[in-house]
ROTOR-317928 format. One record per residue: residue number from 1; y, x, z of N, C-alpha, C, CB in turn. Coordinates in nm, 2 decimals, decimal comma, padded with zeros to 4 digits. Glycine has a CB too. Example, Ala and Ser with C-alpha at 12.3 -4.5 7.8 and 13.67 -1.06 7.14 Angstrom:
BEGIN
[lummar 1 [-00,57 01,32 00,78] [-00,45 01,23 00,78] [-00,33 01,32 00,78] [-00,45 01,13 00,90]] [lummar 2 [-00,22 01,28 00,71] [-00,11 01,37 00,71] [00,00 01,29 00,79] [-00,06 01,41 00,57]] 
// end
This chain:
BEGIN
[lummar 1 [00,45 19,20 04,22] [00,54 19,24 04,33] [00,68 19,21 04,28] [00,54 19,39 04,36]] [lummar 2 [00,75 19,16 04,37] [00,89 19,11 04,32] [00,99 19,21 04,37] [00,93 18,97 04,38]] [lummar 3 [01,13 19,19 04,33] [01,23 19,28 04,35] [01,26 19,30 04,50] [01,34 19,24 04,28]] [lummar 4 [01,23 19,20 04,58] [01,27 19,20 04,73] [01,18 19,30 04,79] [01,26 19,05 04,80]] [lummar 5 [01,05 19,30 04,75] [00,95 19,40 04,81] [01,00 19,54 04,77] [00,79 19,39 04,76]] [lummar 6 [01,04 19,56 04,63] [01,08 19,69 04,59] [01,20 19,74 04,67] [01,11 19,70 04,44]] [lummar 7 [01,30 19,64 04,69] [01,42 19,68 04,78] [01,38 19,73 04,91] [01,52 19,55 04,79]] [lummar 8 [01,29 19,66 04,97] [01,24 19,69 05,10] [01,18 19,83 05,10] [01,15 19,60 05,15]] [lummar 9 [01,10 19,86 05,00] [01,04 19,99 04,99] [01,14 20,09 04,98] [00,95 20,00 04,87]] [lummar 10 [01,24 20,08 04,89] [01,35 20,17 04,87] [01,41 20,19 05,00] [01,45 20,12 04,76]] [lummar 11 [01,45 20,10 05,08] [01,52 20,12 05,20] [01,43 20,19 05,30] [01,57 19,98 05,26]] [lummar 12 [01,31 20,15 05,31] [01,22 20,23 05,40] [01,20 20,37 05,37] [01,09 20,17 05,40]] [lummar 13 [01,18 20,41 05,24] [01,16 20,53 05,18] [01,29 20,61 05,21] [01,12 20,52 05,04]] [lummar 14 [01,41 20,56 05,18] [01,54 20,62 05,20] [01,56 20,66 05,35] [01,65 20,53 05,15]] [lummar 15 [01,53 20,57 05,45] [01,55 20,60 05,57] [01,46 20,71 05,63] [01,54 20,49 05,63]] [lummar 16 [01,34 20,71 05,58] [01,24 20,82 05,62] [01,30 20,95 05,56] [01,09 20,80 05,57]] [lummar 17 [01,34 20,96 05,44] [01,38 21,08 05,37] [01,51 21,13 05,44] [01,41 21,06 05,22]] [lummar 18 [01,60 21,03 05,48] [01,72 21,07 05,54] [01,71 21,14 05,68] [01,81 20,96 05,56]] [lummar 19 [01,61 21,09 05,76] [01,59 21,13 05,89] [01,49 21,24 05,92] [01,56 21,01 05,96]] [lummar 20 [01,38 21,24 05,82] [01,27 21,33 05,84] [01,24 21,43 05,72] [01,15 21,24 05,87]] [lummar 21 [01,33 21,43 05,64] [01,31 21,52 05,52] [01,28 21,66 05,56] [01,43 21,52 05,43]] [lummar 22 [01,33 21,72 05,64] [01,30 21,86 05,67] [01,19 21,88 05,76] [01,42 21,91 05,73]] [lummar 23 [01,16 21,78 05,86] [01,06 21,79 05,96] [00,92 21,79 05,90] [01,08 21,67 06,06]] [lummar 24 [00,89 21,71 05,81] [00,76 21,69 05,75] [00,78 21,72 05,59] [00,70 21,54 05,78]] [lummar 25 [00,78 21,84 05,55] [00,81 21,88 05,42] [00,71 21,81 05,31] [00,80 22,03 05,42]] [lummar 26 [00,58 21,81 05,34] [00,49 21,75 05,23] [00,52 21,60 05,23] [00,33 21,77 05,27]] [lummar 27 [00,54 21,54 05,34] [00,58 21,39 05,33] [00,71 21,37 05,26] [00,60 21,33 05,47]] [lummar 28 [00,81 21,46 05,28] [00,94 21,46 05,21] [00,91 21,47 05,06] [01,04 21,57 05,26]] [lummar 29 [00,83 21,56 05,03] [00,79 21,59 04,88] [00,73 21,45 04,81] [00,68 21,71 04,87]] [lummar 30 [00,63 21,40 04,89] [00,57 21,27 04,85] [00,67 21,16 04,83] [00,46 21,23 04,95]] [lummar 31 [00,77 21,15 04,92] [00,86 21,03 04,92] [00,96 21,06 04,81] [00,93 21,01 05,07]] [lummar 32 [01,01 21,18 04,79] [01,08 21,21 04,68] [01,02 21,18 04,54] [01,12 21,35 04,68]] [lummar 33 [00,89 21,20 04,54] [00,80 21,16 04,42] [00,80 21,02 04,41] [00,65 21,22 04,42]] [lummar 34 [00,78 20,95 04,52] [00,78 20,80 04,50] [00,92 20,75 04,45] [00,75 20,73 04,64]] [lummar 35 [01,02 20,79 04,51] [01,16 20,76 04,47] [01,19 20,81 04,33] [01,26 20,82 04,58]] [lummar 36 [01,15 20,92 04,29] [01,18 20,98 04,15] [01,10 20,88 04,05] [01,12 21,13 04,14]] [lummar 37 [00,97 20,86 04,08] [00,89 20,78 03,99] [00,95 20,64 03,97] [00,75 20,77 04,03]] [lummar 38 [00,99 20,57 04,07] [01,05 20,45 04,06] [01,19 20,46 03,98] [01,07 20,38 04,20]] [lummar 39 [01,27 20,55 04,01] [01,39 20,58 03,94] [01,37 20,61 03,80] [01,46 20,69 04,01]] [lummar 40 [01,27 20,68 03,76] [01,25 20,71 03,62] [01,21 20,60 03,54] [01,14 20,81 03,61]] [lummar 41 [01,13 20,51 03,60] [01,07 20,39 03,53] [01,20 20,29 03,51] [00,94 20,31 03,61]] [lummar 42 [01,28 20,28 03,62] [01,39 20,19 03,61] [01,50 20,24 03,51] [01,45 20,17 03,74]] [lummar 43 [01,50 20,37 03,49] [01,61 20,43 03,40] [01,56 20,41 03,25] [01,64 20,59 03,43]] [lummar 44 [01,44 20,38 03,23] [01,39 20,36 03,08] [01,42 20,22 03,05] [01,22 20,39 03,07]] [lummar 45 [01,50 20,21 02,94] [01,54 20,08 02,89] [01,43 20,00 02,84] [01,65 20,09 02,79]] [lummar 46 [01,42 19,88 02,88] [01,31 19,78 02,84] [01,20 19,79 02,94] [01,26 19,81 02,70]] [lummar 47 [01,18 19,87 03,03] [01,08 19,86 03,14] [01,13 19,81 03,26] [01,02 19,99 03,16]] [lummar 48 [01,07 19,69 03,29] [01,12 19,62 03,41] [01,01 19,58 03,51] [01,20 19,49 03,37]] [lummar 49 [00,90 19,63 03,50] [00,79 19,59 03,58] [00,79 19,68 03,71] [00,65 19,61 03,51]] [lummar 50 [00,80 19,61 03,83] [00,81 19,68 03,94] [00,67 19,74 03,98] [00,86 19,59 04,05]] [lummar 51 [00,57 19,67 03,93] [00,43 19,72 03,96] [00,42 19,86 03,89] [00,31 19,62 03,91]] [lummar 52 [00,45 19,86 03,76] [00,44 19,99 03,68] [00,53 20,10 03,75] [00,48 19,98 03,52]] [lummar 53 [00,65 20,06 03,80] [00,74 20,16 03,87] [00,68 20,21 03,99] [00,88 20,10 03,92]] [lummar 54 [00,61 20,12 04,07] [00,56 20,17 04,20] [00,43 20,26 04,16] [00,52 20,04 04,29]] [lummar 55 [00,35 20,21 04,06] [00,22 20,29 04,02] [00,28 20,44 03,98] [00,14 20,21 03,88]] [lummar 56 [00,38 20,46 03,90] [00,43 20,59 03,86] [00,48 20,66 03,98] [00,54 20,58 03,75]] [lummar 57 [00,55 20,60 04,07] [00,59 20,65 04,19] [00,49 20,71 04,28] [00,65 20,55 04,25]] [lummar 58 [00,39 20,63 04,29] [00,29 20,67 04,38] [00,20 20,79 04,32] [00,20 20,55 04,41]] [lummar 59 [00,19 20,78 04,19] [00,12 20,90 04,12] [00,20 21,02 04,14] [00,11 20,88 03,96]] [lummar 60 [00,33 21,02 04,12] [00,42 21,14 04,13] [00,42 21,18 04,29] [00,57 21,10 04,07]] [lummar 61 [00,41 21,08 04,38] [00,41 21,12 04,52] [00,29 21,20 04,55] [00,43 20,99 04,61]] [lummar 62 [00,17 21,16 04,50] [00,04 21,23 04,53] [00,06 21,37 04,48] [-00,08 21,15 04,47]] [lummar 63 [00,09 21,39 04,35] [00,11 21,51 04,30] [00,20 21,60 04,37] [00,15 21,49 04,17]] [lummar 64 [00,31 21,56 04,41] [00,41 21,63 04,49] [00,37 21,67 04,62] [00,53 21,56 04,50]] [lummar 65 [00,30 21,58 04,69] [00,24 21,61 04,83] [00,14 21,71 04,83] [00,19 21,48 04,90]] [lummar 66 [00,05 21,71 04,73] [-00,05 21,81 04,71] [00,01 21,95 04,68] [-00,15 21,76 04,59]] [lummar 67 [00,11 21,94 04,60] [00,17 22,06 04,55] [00,25 22,13 04,68] [00,28 22,01 04,42]] [lummar 68 [00,31 22,04 04,75] [00,39 22,09 04,88] [00,29 22,15 04,97] [00,46 21,97 04,96]] [lummar 69 [00,17 22,10 04,97] [00,07 22,16 05,07] [00,02 22,30 05,04] [-00,06 22,08 05,09]] [lummar 70 [00,00 22,31 04,90] [-00,07 22,44 04,84] [00,02 22,53 04,76] [-00,19 22,40 04,75]] [lummar 71 [00,11 22,47 04,70] [00,19 22,56 04,61] [00,34 22,54 04,65] [00,16 22,52 04,45]] [lummar 72 [00,39 22,59 04,75] [00,52 22,55 04,82] [00,63 22,60 04,71] [00,55 22,63 04,97]] [lummar 73 [00,62 22,71 04,65] [00,73 22,75 04,56] [00,74 22,66 04,45] [00,71 22,89 04,51]] [lummar 74 [00,63 22,61 04,38] [00,64 22,51 04,28] [00,70 22,37 04,34] [00,49 22,49 04,22]] [lummar 75 [00,65 22,34 04,45] [00,70 22,22 04,51] [00,86 22,22 04,53] [00,63 22,20 04,64]] [lummar 76 [00,91 22,34 04,57] [01,05 22,36 04,60] [01,12 22,35 04,46] [01,08 22,49 04,67]] [lummar 77 [01,07 22,41 04,35] [01,13 22,39 04,23] [01,14 22,25 04,18] [01,05 22,46 04,13]] [lummar 78 [01,03 22,18 04,19] [01,01 22,03 04,14] [01,10 21,94 04,21] [00,87 21,98 04,15]] [lummar 79 [01,08 21,96 04,36] [01,16 21,87 04,44] [01,31 21,90 04,44] [01,10 21,87 04,59]] [lummar 80 [01,35 22,02 04,43] [01,49 22,05 04,41] [01,54 21,99 04,29] [01,51 22,19 04,41]] [lummar 81 [01,47 22,00 04,18] [01,52 21,94 04,05] [01,52 21,79 04,05] [01,43 21,98 03,95]] [lummar 82 [01,42 21,73 04,10] [01,42 21,59 04,12] [01,53 21,53 04,21] [01,29 21,54 04,17]] [lummar 83 [01,55 21,60 04,32] [01,66 21,56 04,42] [01,79 21,57 04,35] [01,66 21,65 04,54]] [lummar 84 [01,82 21,68 04,28] [01,95 21,70 04,23] [01,96 21,60 04,11] [01,98 21,84 04,18]] [lummar 85 [01,86 21,56 04,03] [01,88 21,47 03,92] [01,89 21,32 03,98] [01,75 21,48 03,82]] [lummar 86 [01,82 21,30 04,09] [01,83 21,15 04,15] [01,97 21,13 04,20] [01,73 21,13 04,28]] [lummar 87 [02,02 21,24 04,27] [02,15 21,23 04,34] [02,26 21,20 04,22] [02,18 21,35 04,43]] [lummar 88 [02,25 21,30 04,11] [02,35 21,29 04,01] [02,33 21,16 03,93] [02,34 21,42 03,91]] [lummar 89 [02,22 21,12 03,91] [02,19 20,98 03,84] [02,25 20,87 03,91] [02,04 20,95 03,82]] [lummar 90 [02,23 20,86 04,05] [02,28 20,75 04,13] [02,44 20,75 04,14] [02,21 20,75 04,27]] [lummar 91 [02,48 20,87 04,16] [02,63 20,89 04,16] [02,69 20,86 04,03] [02,67 21,03 04,19]] [lummar 92 [02,64 20,89 03,92] [02,69 20,86 03,79] [02,69 20,70 03,77] [02,59 20,93 03,67]] [lummar 93 [02,59 20,63 03,82] [02,57 20,50 03,80] [02,68 20,42 03,87] [02,44 20,46 03,84]] [lummar 94 [02,72 20,47 04,00] [02,81 20,42 04,08] [02,95 20,45 04,04] [02,78 20,48 04,21]] [lummar 95 [02,97 20,56 03,99] [03,11 20,60 03,95] [03,15 20,57 03,82] [03,12 20,74 03,96]] [lummar 96 [03,07 20,59 03,72] [03,10 20,57 03,57] [02,99 20,50 03,51] [03,12 20,70 03,50]] [lummar 97 [02,98 20,37 03,52] [02,87 20,30 03,45] [02,88 20,30 03,30] [02,86 20,16 03,49]] [lummar 98 [02,99 20,32 03,24] [03,00 20,33 03,09] [03,03 20,47 03,05] [03,13 20,23 03,04]] [lummar 99 [02,91 20,53 03,01] [02,92 20,67 02,97] [02,82 20,70 02,86] [02,90 20,78 03,10]] [lummar 100 [02,85 20,78 02,76] [02,75 20,82 02,66] [02,62 20,87 02,71] [02,81 20,92 02,56]] [lummar 101 [02,50 20,81 02,67] [02,39 20,85 02,72] [02,34 21,00 02,71] [02,30 20,78 02,66]] [lummar 102 [02,40 21,07 02,61] [02,36 21,22 02,59] [02,44 21,28 02,71] [02,41 21,28 02,45]] [lummar 103 [02,56 21,25 02,74] [02,64 21,30 02,85] [02,57 21,28 02,98] [02,79 21,24 02,85]] [lummar 104 [02,52 21,16 03,00] [02,45 21,13 03,13] [02,34 21,22 03,15] [02,39 20,98 03,14]] [lummar 105 [02,26 21,24 03,04] [02,14 21,33 03,04] [02,18 21,47 03,08] [02,08 21,34 02,90]] [lummar 106 [02,28 21,52 03,03] [02,33 21,66 03,05] [02,38 21,66 03,20] [02,46 21,70 02,95]] [lummar 107 [02,43 21,56 03,24] [02,49 21,57 03,39] [02,37 21,56 03,48] [02,59 21,44 03,43]] [lummar 108 [02,27 21,48 03,45] [02,16 21,46 03,53] [02,07 21,59 03,53] [02,08 21,35 03,48]] [lummar 109 [02,05 21,65 03,42] [01,97 21,77 03,41] [02,06 21,88 03,49] [01,95 21,82 03,26]] [lummar 110 [02,18 21,89 03,47] [02,27 21,98 03,55] [02,25 21,95 03,70] [02,42 21,97 03,51]] [lummar 111 [02,25 21,85 03,74] [02,23 21,81 03,88] [02,10 21,85 03,93] [02,23 21,66 03,91]] [lummar 112 [01,99 21,83 03,84] [01,86 21,88 03,88] [01,86 22,04 03,90] [01,75 21,84 03,78]] [lummar 113 [01,92 22,11 03,80] [01,92 22,26 03,81] [02,00 22,31 03,94] [01,98 22,32 03,67]] [lummar 114 [02,11 22,23 03,98] [02,18 22,28 04,09] [02,09 22,24 04,22] [02,33 22,20 04,10]] [lummar 115 [02,02 22,13 04,21] [01,93 22,10 04,33] [01,81 22,20 04,34] [01,88 21,95 04,32]] [lummar 116 [01,77 22,23 04,24] [01,66 22,35 04,25] [01,73 22,48 04,30] [01,58 22,38 04,10]] [lummar 117 [01,83 22,52 04,25] [01,89 22,65 04,30] [01,94 22,63 04,46] [02,03 22,68 04,20]] [lummar 118 [01,98 22,52 04,49] [02,01 22,49 04,63] [01,89 22,51 04,72] [02,08 22,35 04,64]] [lummar 119 [01,78 22,45 04,68] [01,66 22,45 04,76] [01,59 22,59 04,76] [01,56 22,35 04,71]] [lummar 120 [01,62 22,66 04,64] [01,55 22,80 04,63] [01,62 22,89 04,73] [01,56 22,86 04,48]] [lummar 121 [01,76 22,89 04,73] [01,84 22,99 04,80] [01,88 22,96 04,94] [01,95 23,02 04,72]] [lummar 122 [01,89 22,83 04,96] [01,94 22,79 05,09] [01,85 22,67 05,14] [02,10 22,75 05,07]] [lummar 123 [01,73 22,70 05,17] [01,63 22,60 05,20] [01,66 22,50 05,30] [01,52 22,66 05,23]] [lummar 124 [01,67 22,55 05,43] [01,69 22,46 05,54] [01,82 22,37 05,52] [01,70 22,54 05,66]] [lummar 125 [01,94 22,43 05,52] [02,05 22,34 05,49] [02,04 22,26 05,37] [02,18 22,43 05,47]] [lummar 126 [01,99 22,30 05,27] [01,99 22,23 05,13] [01,90 22,10 05,15] [01,93 22,34 05,01]] [lummar 127 [01,78 22,13 05,22] [01,69 22,02 05,24] [01,76 21,91 05,33] [01,55 22,08 05,31]] [lummar 128 [01,82 21,96 05,43] [01,89 21,87 05,52] [02,00 21,78 05,44] [01,97 21,95 05,65]] [lummar 129 [02,08 21,85 05,37] [02,20 21,78 05,30] [02,13 21,69 05,19] [02,31 21,89 05,23]] [lummar 130 [02,05 21,75 05,11] [01,99 21,68 05,00] [01,91 21,55 05,04] [01,91 21,77 04,91]] [lummar 131 [01,82 21,58 05,14] [01,75 21,45 05,19] [01,83 21,35 05,25] [01,64 21,49 05,30]] [lummar 132 [01,94 21,39 05,33] [02,02 21,29 05,38] [02,10 21,22 05,27] [02,11 21,35 05,47]] [lummar 133 [02,15 21,28 05,18] [02,22 21,22 05,07] [02,12 21,13 04,98] [02,29 21,34 04,99]] [lummar 134 [02,00 21,19 04,95] [01,91 21,11 04,87] [01,86 20,98 04,95] [01,80 21,19 04,83]] [lummar 135 [01,85 21,00 05,08] [01,79 20,89 05,16] [01,91 20,78 05,16] [01,76 20,93 05,32]] [lummar 136 [02,04 20,82 05,17] [02,14 20,73 05,16] [02,15 20,66 05,03] [02,27 20,79 05,19]] [lummar 137 [02,13 20,73 04,93] [02,14 20,67 04,79] [02,03 20,56 04,78] [02,13 20,78 04,67]] [lummar 138 [01,90 20,60 04,83] [01,80 20,50 04,81] [01,81 20,37 04,90] [01,66 20,56 04,84]] [lummar 139 [01,87 20,39 05,03] [01,90 20,28 05,12] [02,01 20,19 05,05] [01,95 20,33 05,25]] [lummar 140 [02,11 20,26 04,99] [02,22 20,18 04,93] [02,16 20,11 04,81] [02,34 20,26 04,88]] [lummar 141 [02,08 20,16 04,73] [02,02 20,10 04,61] [01,93 19,99 04,65] [01,94 20,20 04,53]] [lummar 142 [01,85 20,01 04,76] [01,77 19,89 04,81] [01,85 19,78 04,87] [01,67 19,93 04,92]] [lummar 143 [01,95 19,81 04,93] [02,05 19,70 04,99] [02,11 19,63 04,88] [02,17 19,77 05,08]] [lummar 144 [02,15 19,70 04,77] [02,22 19,64 04,66] [02,13 19,54 04,59] [02,28 19,75 04,56]] [lummar 145 [01,99 19,57 04,59] [01,89 19,49 04,53] [01,87 19,36 04,61] [01,77 19,56 04,51]] [lummar 146 [01,87 19,38 04,73] [01,86 19,27 04,83] [01,97 19,18 04,84] [01,83 19,32 04,96]] [lummar 147 [02,09 19,23 04,85] [02,22 19,16 04,85] [02,30 19,18 04,74] [02,29 19,20 04,96]] [lummar 148 [02,27 19,10 04,63] [02,33 19,13 04,49] [02,48 19,10 04,50] [02,25 19,05 04,38]] [lummar 149 [02,53 19,03 04,59] [02,68 19,01 04,60] [02,75 19,09 04,71] [02,71 18,85 04,62]] [lummar 150 [02,68 19,19 04,74] [02,74 19,29 04,85] [02,86 19,35 04,79] [02,65 19,41 04,90]] [lummar 151 [02,98 19,36 04,87] [03,09 19,42 04,82] [03,06 19,57 04,80] [03,22 19,40 04,91]] [lummar 152 [03,12 19,63 04,70] [03,09 19,77 04,67] [03,13 19,87 04,78] [03,17 19,81 04,54]] [lummar 153 [03,25 19,84 04,84] [03,29 19,92 04,95] [03,18 19,93 05,07] [03,42 19,87 05,01]] [lummar 154 [03,12 19,81 05,09] [03,02 19,80 05,20] [02,90 19,89 05,17] [02,96 19,65 05,23]] [lummar 155 [02,85 19,89 05,04] [02,75 19,98 04,99] [02,77 20,12 05,01] [02,72 19,96 04,86]] [lummar 156 [02,90 20,16 04,99] [02,95 20,30 05,01] [02,94 20,34 05,15] [03,09 20,33 04,96]] [lummar 157 [02,98 20,25 05,24] [02,99 20,26 05,38] [02,84 20,28 05,43] [03,06 20,14 05,44]] [lummar 158 [02,75 20,21 05,39] [02,61 20,21 05,43] [02,55 20,35 05,37] [02,53 20,09 05,38]] [lummar 159 [02,58 20,39 05,25] [02,54 20,52 05,20] [02,58 20,63 05,28] [02,60 20,53 05,07]] [lummar 160 [02,73 20,62 05,32] [02,79 20,74 05,39] [02,72 20,73 05,54] [02,95 20,72 05,40]] [lummar 161 [02,71 20,62 05,60] [02,65 20,61 05,73] [02,51 20,67 05,74] [02,64 20,48 05,77]] [lummar 162 [02,42 20,63 05,65] [02,28 20,69 05,65] [02,29 20,84 05,62] [02,19 20,61 05,55]] [lummar 163 [02,36 20,86 05,52] [02,36 21,02 05,48] [02,41 21,11 05,61] [02,47 21,05 05,36]] [lummar 164 [02,52 21,06 05,67] [02,57 21,14 05,79] [02,48 21,15 05,90] [02,70 21,07 05,83]] [lummar 165 [02,44 21,03 05,94] [02,34 21,01 06,06] [02,22 21,09 06,03] [02,30 20,85 06,09]] [lummar 166 [02,16 21,09 05,91] [02,04 21,16 05,87] [02,07 21,31 05,89] [01,99 21,12 05,73]] [lummar 167 [02,18 21,35 05,83] [02,22 21,49 05,82] [02,23 21,54 05,96] [02,34 21,51 05,75]] [lummar 168 [02,30 21,48 06,05] [02,32 21,52 06,18] [02,19 21,51 06,26] [02,43 21,43 06,24]] [lummar 169 [02,11 21,42 06,25] [01,98 21,42 06,33] [01,89 21,53 06,28] [01,90 21,28 06,31]] [lummar 170 [01,88 21,56 06,15] [01,80 21,67 06,11] [01,86 21,80 06,15] [01,79 21,66 05,97]] [lummar 171 [01,98 21,81 06,14] [02,05 21,94 06,18] [02,02 21,97 06,32] [02,21 21,92 06,16]] [lummar 172 [02,04 21,87 06,42] [02,00 21,89 06,55] [01,86 21,92 06,58] [02,04 21,78 06,62]] [lummar 173 [01,77 21,88 06,51] [01,63 21,90 06,51] [01,57 22,02 06,44] [01,56 21,79 06,45]] [lummar 174 [01,68 22,09 06,37] [01,64 22,22 06,29] [01,57 22,32 06,37] [01,77 22,29 06,23]] [lummar 175 [01,61 22,34 06,49] [01,55 22,45 06,58] [01,40 22,43 06,61] [01,62 22,46 06,71]] [lummar 176 [01,36 22,31 06,60] [01,21 22,27 06,63] [01,11 22,29 06,51] [01,21 22,13 06,68]] [lummar 177 [01,17 22,31 06,39] [01,08 22,30 06,27] [01,08 22,44 06,21] [01,12 22,19 06,17]] [lummar 178 [00,96 22,50 06,18] [00,96 22,61 06,12] [00,98 22,60 05,96] [00,84 22,68 06,16]] [lummar 179 [01,03 22,71 05,90] [01,06 22,69 05,75] [00,92 22,74 05,68] [01,20 22,80 05,71]] [lummar 180 [00,88 22,64 05,58] [00,76 22,67 05,50] [00,77 22,81 05,43] [00,73 22,55 05,40]] [lummar 181 [00,64 22,86 05,40] [00,66 22,98 05,33] [00,68 22,96 05,19] [00,55 23,06 05,35]] [lummar 182 [00,77 23,03 05,13] [00,80 23,02 04,99] [00,84 23,14 04,93] [00,90 22,92 04,97]] 
// end
């Protein structure tokens, strides 16, 4: 599998998460697992295999989808942490590429804890906001892989457009979706 296919997968997963994160919670959980697995493998120095990244992502996706269907409280904890960590990691990479690794880990773990707390206590608005932002981040990352010479400001515009459009769409559809038991 080449990087073009990985970029297309990231864009597709990002769009689904941004626009349907709240509507289909178990699918949202699976897609977060896929994105998190890919991000984790990509973050490990020396690991460059897209096949391995996709395999880890699919494994984590299956685990989180099954957890979301049967153990919603556990799924909320894990998904909240992963979402917060993914968002913190991607924003750190975009804003401050040169930072001590120990400080990056602390900020990413802090983002994960904030993500878990947000999902735990403010489920519907947190899922909408976090899924819209995470979807925007994944679309931006996929686009950056496809178009390596893309201007940075254009990538930020794409991120913002996807995040805002996904959040508005989900917010307008909120009344149609019951909240899962947690």
